C-alpha positions as CSV (number, residue, x, y, z in Angstrom):
1,X,-4.8,-3.2,1.8
2,X,-2.3,-1.1,-0.2
3,X,0.0,-1.9,-3.2
4,X,2.8,-0.6,-5.2
5,X,1.5,1.0,-8.5
6,X,2.2,-2.1,-10.5
7,X,-1.1,-2.4,-12.4
8,X,-3.1,0.0,-14.6
9,X,-5.7,2.0,-12.9
10,X,-9.0,2.0,-15.0
11,X,-11.5,4.7,-15.0
12,X,-14.9,3.5,-13.4
13,X,-16.8,1.6,-16.1
14,X,-20.4,2.2,-17.4
15,X,-23.3,4.3,-16.1
16,X,-23.2,2.6,-12.8
17,X,-19.4,3.5,-12.4
18,X,-18.3,0.0,-11.8
19,X,-14.8,-0.5,-10.5
20,X,-12.6,-2.7,-12.7
21,X,-10.5,-5.4,-10.7
22,X,-7.3,-4.1,-12.1
23,X,-5.0,-5.6,-9.4
24,X,-4.4,-9.1,-10.6
25,X,-2.3,-11.7,-9.0
26,X,-3.0,-15.1,-10.5
27,X,-6.7,-15.8,-9.9
28,X,-6.9,-13.2,-7.2
29,X,-8.4,-9.9,-8.5
30,X,-9.2,-6.7,-6.7
31,X,-9.9,-3.1,-7.8
32,X,-8.0,-0.1,-6.9
33,X,-10.0,2.4,-4.7
34,X,-12.4,4.6,-6.6
35,X,-10.9,7.6,-8.4
36,X,-12.2,11.1,-7.6
37,X,-14.8,12.4,-5.3
38,X,-17.9,10.4,-6.6
39,X,-19.5,7.5,-5.0
40,X,-19.4,4.6,-7.5
41,X,-21.6,1.5,-8.2
42,X,-24.9,2.9,-7.3
43,X,-23.5,4.8,-4.3
44,X,-22.1,1.7,-2.7
45,X,-18.4,2.4,-3.3
46,X,-17.0,5.4,-1.4
47,X,-14.9,8.1,-3.1
48,X,-11.1,8.2,-2.9
49,X,-10.7,10.4,0.1
50,X,-12.8,8.2,2.5
51,X,-12.1,4.7,1.0
52,X,-10.0,3.5,3.8
53,X,-12.4,4.4,6.6
54,X,-15.6,3.5,4.9
55,X,-17.0,0.0,5.4
56,X,-17.5,-0.6,1.7
57,X,-13.8,0.3,1.0
58,X,-12.5,-3.0,2.6
59,X,-12.4,-4.8,-0.7
60,X,-10.4,-2.1,-2.5
61,X,-6.6,-1.5,-2.9
62,X,-5.0,1.8,-2.0
63,X,-1.8,3.1,-3.5
64,X,0.7,5.7,-2.4
65,X,-1.4,8.5,-3.7
66,X,-4.5,7.6,-1.7
67,X,-2.7,6.2,1.5
68,X,-0.1,8.9,2.4
69,X,-0.9,10.8,5.4
70,X,-3.4,8.0,6.8
71,X,-2.7,5.6,9.6
72,X,-4.4,2.2,10.6
73,X,-3.9,-0.3,13.2
74,X,-3.1,-3.1,10.7
75,X,-2.2,-3.0,7.0
76,X,-1.5,-5.4,4.2
77,X,1.0,-4.3,1.8
78,X,1.5,-5.8,-1.8
79,X,5.0,-5.3,-3.2
80,X,4.9,-5.5,-7.0
81,X,7.4,-6.2,-9.7
82,X,8.7,-2.6,-9.7
83,X,11.1,-3.5,-6.8
84,X,12.4,-7.0,-6.7
85,X,15.4,-8.8,-5.1
86,X,18.1,-10.2,-7.6
87,X,21.1,-11.7,-5.8
88,X,22.6,-9.3,-3.3
89,X,20.8,-6.1,-4.6
90,X,17.5,-4.6,-5.3
91,X,16.4,-4.2,-8.9
92,X,13.8,-1.5,-10.0
93,X,11.8,-2.2,-13.1
94,X,9.7,-0.1,-15.3
95,X,6.6,-1.9,-16.8
96,X,4.4,-1.6,-19.8
97,X,0.7,-2.0,-20.4
98,X,-1.4,-3.0,-23.3
99,X,-5.2,-3.0,-24.1
100,X,-7.0,-6.3,-24.1
101,X,-10.0,-7.2,-26.2
102,X,-12.4,-5.2,-24.0
103,X,-10.3,-2.0,-24.3
104,X,-9.0,-2.1,-20.8
105,X,-5.3,-1.9,-20.0
106,X,-3.5,-4.9,-18.6
107,X,0.1,-5.5,-17.6
108,X,2.3,-6.4,-20.6
109,X,5.8,-6.1,-19.0
110,X,5.7,-6.4,-15.1
111,X,7.0,-3.4,-13.3
112,X,5.9,0.2,-12.4
113,X,2.7,1.2,-14.1
114,X,2.7,4.6,-12.4
115,X,2.2,7.3,-15.1
116,X,3.9,9.9,-12.8
117,X,7.1,7.8,-12.3
118,X,7.4,5.5,-15.3
119,X,8.3,8.3,-17.7
120,X,11.3,8.9,-19.8
121,X,12.0,12.2,-18.1
122,X,13.1,10.4,-14.9
123,X,16.6,8.9,-15.0
124,X,17.1,5.5,-13.3
125,X,18.4,6.9,-10.1
126,X,15.3,9.2,-9.8
127,X,12.9,6.4,-10.7
128,X,14.6,4.1,-7.9
129,X,14.1,6.9,-5.5
130,X,10.4,7.3,-6.3
131,X,9.7,3.6,-6.0
132,X,11.6,3.3,-2.6
133,X,9.8,6.4,-1.3
134,X,6.5,4.9,-2.3
135,X,7.0,1.6,-0.5
136,X,8.4,3.6,2.5
137,X,5.0,5.3,2.6
138,X,3.0,2.1,2.3
139,X,5.0,0.1,4.9
140,X,4.6,2.9,7.5
141,X,0.8,3.3,7.5
142,X,0.3,0.6,10.3
143,X,0.6,1.6,13.8
144,X,0.5,-2.0,15.1
145,X,1.6,-4.5,12.4
146,X,1.9,-4.7,8.6
147,X,1.7,-7.9,6.5
148,X,4.0,-7.8,3.4
149,X,3.6,-9.8,0.3
150,X,5.7,-9.8,-2.8
151,X,4.4,-10.9,-6.3
152,X,7.9,-12.0,-7.1
153,X,9.0,-15.5,-5.9
154,X,12.7,-14.6,-5.5
155,X,11.7,-11.5,-3.5
156,X,9.4,-13.5,-1.2
157,X,12.2,-16.0,-0.5
158,X,14.6,-13.1,0.4
159,X,12.0,-11.5,2.7
160,X,11.2,-14.8,4.4
161,X,14.9,-15.3,5.0
162,X,15.1,-11.9,6.6
163,X,12.1,-12.4,8.8
164,X,12.8,-16.0,9.9
165,X,10.2,-18.3,11.4
166,X,6.7,-16.7,11.3
167,X,3.8,-17.6,13.2
168,X,0.4,-17.1,11.7
169,X,-2.3,-17.0,14.5
170,X,-5.2,-15.9,12.3
171,X,-5.7,-13.2,9.8
172,X,-6.2,-10.4,12.4
173,X,-3.8,-10.7,15.4
174,X,-5.4,-10.3,18.8
175,X,-3.8,-9.6,22.2
176,X,-4.1,-13.2,23.2
177,X,-2.1,-14.6,20.3
178,X,0.5,-11.9,20.2
179,X,3.9,-13.0,21.4
180,X,4.8,-11.5,24.8
181,X,7.5,-9.1,23.1
182,X,4.9,-7.6,20.9
183,X,2.5,-6.9,23.8
184,X,3.4,-3.2,24.1
185,X,0.4,-1.0,24.7
186,X,-0.3,2.1,22.7
187,X,0.9,5.4,24.1
188,X,-1.9,7.9,24.7
189,X,-2.1,10.9,22.4
190,X,-1.6,14.1,24.4
191,X,-4.6,16.2,24.9
192,X,-4.8,19.4,22.8
193,X,-5.6,22.5,24.8
194,X,-6.8,24.4,21.9
195,X,-6.8,24.6,18.0
196,X,-3.9,27.0,17.7
197,X,-1.2,25.4,19.9
198,X,0.8,24.1,17.0
199,X,4.6,24.8,17.5
200,X,4.0,25.7,21.1
201,X,6.2,22.8,22.3
202,X,3.5,21.5,24.6
203,X,2.7,18.5,22.6
204,X,4.5,15.2,23.0
205,X,5.3,13.2,19.9
206,X,3.6,9.8,19.7
207,X,6.2,7.2,20.2
208,X,6.5,4.3,17.8
209,X,9.1,2.3,19.5
210,X,12.3,1.0,18.0
211,X,12.1,0.5,14.2
212,X,14.6,-0.8,11.7
213,X,15.7,1.4,8.9
214,X,14.4,-0.2,5.6
215,X,15.1,2.7,3.1
């Protein structure tokens, strides 16, 4: 799973480097993936560069900074309150955080909590571009299918209207429960003849099929 940067990202806590469940949607809480190149929680939680391929990284949430450049068969994407639908347009919101009684930062104003994007040096147009780019990255990590959820009720209603009727045949789709139009086999990757054949024109780009333009 990956998400927009709409929750603070705490440093690992205590001597055991425990991950704080920063991503909070109602009673559902999950941590971001671990920061840095250290194993956390007694060596059980993988570092950031391998969180998405390590068995113990399943319960963590990646963001644009740790998901870009990677690809999976299936991906769950959480769209936060930094990009919401209002009427006939998208609205981009800057958020704020505050410290709670434990000293950890929590969402005070819903919206972007990204310290690299939610800064006064970026004007509204540049802020919007950065948020759009982040979701473009997150929504294109899956080679087979992505499941999209918005934390905003009005945005969820808009997305459902766009998609139409949805069949949920289990959390992980299988070949048997895919509709016929989705049963398109993967194209094989071309074999590389050597390590230095980049730019030789011999490689065939992997096809992704017809995709709609979201951004």
